[in-house]
C-alpha positions, 0 to 999 in steps of 0.5 A, spaced: 500 500 500 502 506 498 503 512 503 497 516 500 492 510 500 494 508 507 492 515 510 486 515 506 484 508 508 485 510 515 481 516 515 475 511 514 471 508 521 470 501 519 464 501 525 461 507 521 453 505 520 453 511 514 447 514 517 448 521 514 450 523 507 454 528 503 452 529 496 456 533 490 452 535 484 455 538 478 451 540 472 455 540 465 452 544 459 454 541 453 453 543 445 450 549 442 454 555 439 457 561 443 451 565 446 446 559 444 442 555 449 446 548 450 443 542 447 445 537 452 445 537 460 449 532 464 448 531 472 455 529 475 453 526 482 458 523 488 456 521 495 460 520 501 458 518 508 458 525 512 460 521 518 466 518 516 467 521 509 468 514 506 466 515 498 460 510 495 460 507 489 454 507 484 452 500 481 448 497 476 450 502 470 455 501 465 462 505 465 463 511 461 459 517 458 452 516 456 449 523 453 442 520 453 442 515 459 446 514 465 453 511 466 459 511 472 466 513 472 472 508 472 472 508 479 464 507 480 464 513 485 461 518 480 454 517 476 453 521 470 446 522 468 443 525 462 438 531 464 433 536 461 429 541 463 422 538 464 418 542 458 423 541 453 423 535 448 430 533 447 432 529 440 436 523 441 443 525 440 448 524 434 454 523 439 452 517 443 458 518 448 462 511 450 462 505 454 468 501 457 467 494 456 471 488 460 474 482 457 468 478 459 463 483 456 460 481 449 461 486 443 
């Protein structure tokens, strides 16, 4: 274990019940020309325990970036969600983002 990993791991309380949480949410505006409305929005969300500061992972989503759906970062600690204003009709995007497949995944 590296020194950085050891100090980060030692900060987590193994007996913590994870009863309170802190979330970080960023909204990213994508596309559109300067001075125009963007044509895509992504919400990037991270969750960690407010008591022991341990980060949480998102499960059950593909790894990558989905401009018309959801995906997680490589470490699983950030979920990237395609969002849109409730009154706007969003057409499917020509650019689909990317997903990462492991050696056991089917092509």
